Each structure stands twice: as structure tokens, then as C-alpha cells.
N, C-alpha and C positions, 0 to 999 in steps of 0.2 A: 578532272570531275568525269565520275563515271555515270551513263546513263544506260537504264535495262530496258528492254524493248524486245517484245516478242517478234518472231520473224515476221509474220503480217503484217505487224505495224511498221517494221523497217521498212517491206519494201513499199508500200502502199505513201509513207510519208519520206523515200528517197531523197527529194529535193531539200527537205527540211533537217535531214540526216546529215545531209553534204554541207548545209551551212553549220550545225551543231562540229562538224571534224573541224572545219576553217576556225572556228573559234575555240579548239583546244581540247573540246568533249573528247572522252573514249565510248564508245557503243559497246554493251555488251551482248549479244543478240543469243535470244534464248527460243527454244520451241517447244508446245506441247503443256500440258498440265504440268510434268512433271520439271520442268524448268532446264532442260538438258541444253548445255550449251553447245552453241552454234560456232560462236567465237568473237571476237573482240574487233572494232574495226577505230582507229585513231592514231595520231603520230606517234603515243608512247601507250606503250601495254602496260597494264597491271603486272606487280610480281604475283607469280604464280605460286610462291611458297608462301606459307601463312607466318602472319607475325609471330615473334616470340612473346608468350604471354608470360607473363610475372605469376607465380604462383605463390599463394599465401597473401594475396591482397588485404585482407581483411587485418592480417597478422600485424601489419602496419597502425592500424586502427586500436591495437588491443582486443582485437575480437577474436573470439578460437570458435570454430564451427568443425564440428565432428562428425561423422556418420548419423549416430544416433539422432543429430539435431534435425535430419533431412527426411528421417523416418514417419511418417503420420497412419493414425490409427483410420479405419473407415469411416468413424465417429468425429473426430477431428478435421478429415477431409470434407464431412458434409458441414459442419458448420463454418467451414471455409467457402461452400458454394460449390465446390469442385465435384 
């Protein structure tokens, strides 16, 4: 299991982090508001390559989605509260 922590929290709770690492957790450390990756800490590191995604999920359900279905007018967006 992966737990994400900001660098300040990681430093402040290092003894807790050590216990999590012993239990098999992987800690993802980020910094700043942008969430810039500092590094991973743990015994096993996550695969950096994204999982292969299956396209056409809705096609198996008999639903077809096309680009026109995803375009809304200003009035439609206002009706949705957006």
C-alpha cells in the first residue's frame, strides 16, 4: 500500500514512517503545493510506467460516446451548476 506525505510531515513523523516501512508500506514523498515528487521510500517501489488502459469501456456495455456528447453549451453548463 502506498501512502503520500508532504516532506515536512515526513520529517516530523519519521519514527512513525519507520514503523510504516516495517509493515510494508511504501511512502511517496512530495513537496510544495505543486506536489513535486521527491521520492519513494520502502521495500518495493511502484512501477513508474502507467497501467495500460482499456479503451472503449462503454462499448462493452452497449453505450457509444462520441465527441458531440461531450460538448455542452453555456446554458447547459449553467443548468448543471458549472
